[in-house]
C-alpha positions, 0 to 999 in steps of 0.5 A: 503542510498543516492543511495536508496533515489536517485533511488526511487526518480528517479523511482517516477519522471521518470518512473511512469509519463512516464508510466501513466501521472498523476499518482503522487498521492497514491489515484489515482485509475488509478495508482492502476489499472494500477500497478496491470495490469502490475505487479508493485503491486509486488513491496512492495515499490509502496504501491499497493497490489492486492485484494485477499481473504485470509482465516481467521486465527482465532488463528492470530485474537485472538492473535492480539485481546489480544495484541492490546490496546483499544487505538490502536483499535480505532485509527486503526478504525479511519484510516479505516473509514477516509481513 
């Protein structure tokens, strides 16, 4: 566990600043674009995803609507609106 934490810390402290200076912050649009261009978005731990259109799966949507409480829906809507 310690090795994983140190490895990830070194990645964010050494690799990202050397490939793109100033890319420390998650909401840095330059980092997001760079990660998509060079393939870093393939790494889930980076937290950057490719923008893709996915087909709507009605069954999954209905299941989510049935299993999600009103409190969770409101909290998610608030997170979407505030970022």
